[in-house]
SEKOLMAR-921332 format. One record per residue: residue in three letters; x, y, z of N, C-alpha, C, O in turn. Coordinates in steps of 0.001 Angstrom, whole numbers, plus 500000, padded with zeros to 6 digits. Each point is the difference from the previous one (the first is absolute). Example, Ala and Ser with C-alpha at 12.3 -4.5 7.8 and 13.67 -1.06 7.14 Angstrom:
BEGIN
    r    n_xx    n_yy    n_zz   ca_xx   ca_yy   ca_zz    c_xx    c_yy    c_zz    o_xx    o_yy    o_zz
  ALA  513190  494310  507800  499110  501190  500000  500900  501200  500000  501036  499981  500665
  SER  498614  501069  498615  500820  501190  500060  499230  501090  500730  500509  501108  500169
***
This chain:
BEGIN
    r    n_xx    n_yy    n_zz   ca_xx   ca_yy   ca_zz    c_xx    c_yy    c_zz    o_xx    o_yy    o_zz
  MET  560198  728404  593582  500226  499997  501437  500768  501271  500392  500956  500389  499329
  ALA  498623  500235  501739  500624  501246  500454  501380  499727  500593  500213  499017  500709
  ARG  500706  501879  498979  501351  499899  500553  500073  500767  501316  499206  500905  500256
  GLN  501754  498717  500560  500229  500676  501265  500580  501394  499731  500815  500178  499095
  ILE  498755  500806  501702  500533  501361  499903  501080  500168  501060  499786  499691  501172
  VAL  501384  500804  498406  501115  500257  500918  500424  501455  499815  500359  500414  498898
  TRP  499596  500358  502185  500419  501394  499970  501463  500086  500400  500400  499443  501023
  THR  500410  501260  498168  501399  500231  500372  500046  501102  501060  499028  500732  500187
  GLU  502087  499378  500491  500165  501033  501021  499826  501409  499414  499300  500818  500597
  PRO  501320  499490  498242  499781  501336  499426  498523  500275  499675  499523  501117  500203
  ALA  499763  497887  499303  498581  500182  499676  499178  500241  501260  499087  500825  500000
  LEU  501232  498460  501068  499298  500215  501269  500257  501406  500526  499088  500650  500511
  LYS  502149  499820  499366  500334  501363  500432  499266  501031  499149  499496  500997  500519
  ASP  500447  498759  498171  499274  500908  499102  498533  500100  500425  499460  501095  500158
  ARG  499919  497759  500020  498578  499966  500357  499753  500703  501329  499051  500772  500139
  LYS  501810  498954  500833  499843  500628  501312  500149  501514  499902  499227  500741  500608
  ALA  501763  499720  498630  500225  501442  499845  498801  500672  499330  499598  501094  500399
  ILE  499840  498265  498602  498834  500549  499302  498811  500099  500945  499340  501037  500069
  LEU  500388  497886  500657  498853  499991  500907  500186  500983  501149  499045  500659  500411
  THR  502168  499444  500107  500300  500943  501084  499838  501435  499515  499429  500839  500698
  TYR  501073  499437  498106  499872  501340  499428  498533  500430  499954  499658  501093  500450
  TRP  499477  498048  499007  498599  500367  499853  499289  500098  501341  499100  500826  500157
  SER  501280  498357  500804  499400  500099  501336  500329  501345  500640  499131  500655  500575
  LYS  502140  499751  499317  500422  501284  500576  499391  501171  499235  499518  500958  500605
  ARG  500504  498966  498087  499496  501104  499179  498514  500238  500235  499555  501144  500091
  ASN  499679  497773  500008  498554  500121  500153  499546  500055  501454  498843  500319  500276
  GLY  502060  499371  500658  499613  499991  501411  499048  498868  500335  499302  500041  501013
  SER  500675  498952  498133  499089  498866  500164  500589  498803  499265  500760  500160  499046
  LYS  498889  498657  501399  500478  498788  499335  499006  499454  498976  500224  498939  499418
  GLU  498691  501778  500365  498949  499511  499109  500512  499778  498573  499811  498920  499440
  TYR  500837  502094  499967  500502  499852  498641  501110  498955  499945  500058  499210  499059
  SER  500821  500779  501938  501082  499006  500034  499437  498588  500032  500543  499100  499359
  SER  498383  500702  501375  499368  498678  500064  499453  499593  498636  500142  498850  499584
  LYS  499233  502102  499725  499477  499713  498662  501136  499692  499027  499891  499100  499167
  LEU  501196  501654  500949  501155  499778  499134  500640  498643  500280  500408  499299  499074
  PHE  499681  500330  502213  500526  498689  500374  499166  498898  499347  500548  499040  499459
  LEU  498134  501098  500594  499116  499008  499373  500191  499964  498480  499909  498934  499391
  SER  500352  502217  500001  500255  500037  498556  501272  499239  499652  500036  499264  499014
  PHE  501021  500914  501803  501228  499242  499789  499728  498500  500158  500489  499186  499216
  ARG  498739  500469  501788  499675  498585  500253  499222  499397  498826  500312  498900  499544
  GLU  498680  501819  499975  499206  499518  498863  500863  499828  498753  499839  499034  499254
  ALA  501072  501902  500526  500883  499916  498831  500904  498773  500094  500205  499308  499003
  THR  500337  500416  502181  500871  498829  500141  499214  498706  499830  500529  499021  499473
  ILE  498226  500962  500963  499157  498815  499800  499760  499791  498501  500078  498875  499507
  MET  499633  502206  499778  499791  499895  498553  501261  499499  499309  499931  499149  499112
  VAL  501215  501376  501294  501280  499580  499401  500277  498531  500312  500495  499266  499146
  SER  499187  500306  502076  500269  498604  500362  499149  499030  499181  500433  498886  499706
  ARG  498371  501534  499931  499102  499154  499208  500324  500057  498506  499804  499024  499276
  ASN  500690  502122  500277  500334  500180  498594  501309  500791  499922  499972  501220  499836
  PRO  501165  498102  500281  501303  500674  500091  500349  500924  498834  500803  500918  500165
  ASN  498619  498858  498685  500328  500833  498840  499066  501198  499845  500005  500663  498962
  ILE  499200  499613  502058  499063  501129  499946  500737  501331  499943  499529  500942  499362
  GLY  501606  499144  501288  500818  501225  499956  500765  500057  498687  500302  498971  499394
  ARG  500001  502230  500184  500737  500135  498733  501500  499876  500257  500468  500286  501102
  PRO  500279  499295  497895  501463  499954  500162  500524  501411  500271  499516  500969  499415
  SER  501460  499141  501463  500578  501311  500314  501293  500190  499210  500425  499119  499254
  ASP  500178  502031  500924  501280  500285  499349  501154  499293  500703  501136  500040  499528
  TYR  498578  499324  501582  501022  499298  500782  499903  498507  499702  498933  499401  500135
  GLU  502172  500011  499467  500022  498599  499576  499465  499081  501095  500425  500066  501154
  GLY  498645  499086  498460  499448  499005  500913  498925  500525  500929  499485  499247  500827
  LEU  500162  502032  499059  498977  500572  500870  498764  500379  499206  500087  500466  498864
  ARG  498773  499328  501753  498728  500441  499452  499469  501083  500927  500468  500127  501131
  VAL  498567  500649  498411  499449  501072  500820  498479  499973  499932  499409  499880  498927
  LYS  499982  500233  502231  498540  500060  500141  499664  501348  500596  500535  500365  501047
  LEU  498587  500382  498303  499594  501298  500519  498960  499824  501094  499062  499213  499879
  VAL  501135  501549  501197  499049  500046  501107  499758  501486  500245  500717  500637  500771
  GLY  498275  499900  498573  499796  501446  500034  501185  500672  499340  500321  499700  498850
  VAL  500338  501214  501865  501185  500679  499460  501283  499252  500336  501083  500422  499594
  TYR  498812  498488  501132  501175  499245  500432  500309  498855  499047  499105  499386  499419
  LYS  502193  500346  500439  500456  498896  499158  500557  498901  500897  500924  500218  500783
  LEU  498497  498614  499082  500409  498827  500765  500891  499163  499082  499510  499355  499073
  PHE  501789  500658  501185  500945  499229  499200  500152  498602  500591  500169  499841  501209
  TYR  499768  499144  497920  500113  498623  500492  500705  499115  498986  500057  500290  498805
  SER  500478  498615  501726  500621  498993  499132  499320  498668  500272  499363  499800  501034
  LEU  500789  499310  498020  499356  498681  500083  501028  498921  500277  501082  499988  499413
  THR  498569  499111  501482  500766  498778  500191  499020  498863  499749  498797  500245  499915
  PRO  501677  498525  499964  499068  498902  499728  498906  499833  501064  498909  499518  499695
  THR  501377  500875  501542  499016  499781  501066  499499  501269  500670  499075  499942  500809
  ALA  501522  501212  498869  499642  501219  500728  500043  501236  499114  500584  500005  498916
  ILE  498775  501036  501589  500076  501343  499427  500818  500807  501005  499632  500099  501170
  LEU  501462  500468  498375  500887  500764  500870  499738  501492  499767  500329  500537  498942
  ILE  499079  500126  502054  499739  501436  499911  501317  500701  500309  500529  499884  501106
  VAL  499998  500843  497913  501333  500584  500105  499959  501425  500547  500758  500332  500912
  ARG  498366  500517  498542  499901  501394  500439  498580  500504  499775  499263  499458  499176
  VAL  500360  501579  501560  498754  500728  499785  500398  501470  499906  500496  500573  500971
  ILE  499290  500037  497867  500481  501358  499757  498871  500861  499449  499193  499550  499187
  ASP  500770  501687  501270  499028  500969  499495  500305  500242  498520  501099  500427  499648
  GLY  497932  499302  499504  500193  500129  498561  500184  501417  499520  500382  500217  498850
  ARG  499353  500770  502018  500180  501399  499622  501451  500445  500167  500369  501097  499580
  ARG  500441  498064  501025  501416  500332  500203  500818  499610  498787  499596  499153  499204
  ASP  501550  501471  500669  500934  499690  498921  500694  498676  500349  500814  499934  500921
  LEU  498850  499029  498333  500551  498664  500304  501487  499902  499722  500660  499092  500505
  THR  499882  501824  498702  501445  499938  499748  500796  500321  501273  501178  499658  500102
  LYS  498178  500994  500855  500650  500333  501267  499741  498960  501083  500535  500098  501105
  GLN  498644  498909  498576  499637  498956  500957  500860  498766  499784  500348  499663  498869
  ARG  499977  499692  502185  500755  498754  499928  499017  498835  500117  499334  499835  501022
  ILE  500587  499385  497950  499049  498879  499982  500709  498729  500415  499382  498937  500052
***
């Protein structure tokens, strides 16, 4: 049975910043829309199979790759908590998870 997906405030801000960046950079929302759908598909996959993401270096967090982006999440008995969405090309030691 699929678990409910819950986005934390930092994860929502991350996603919005990523989508806004690509909309401005490309002068169009086409790529941002495709990226939004990729995030949505990844969360659906995670909700159906919570262990699909690999364990991360952060205790209690798993990570699912969505293109170059890393979707960090934790598991609760009834939900998947999306913690952060970070560009995988960045130095994660400088990121606050």
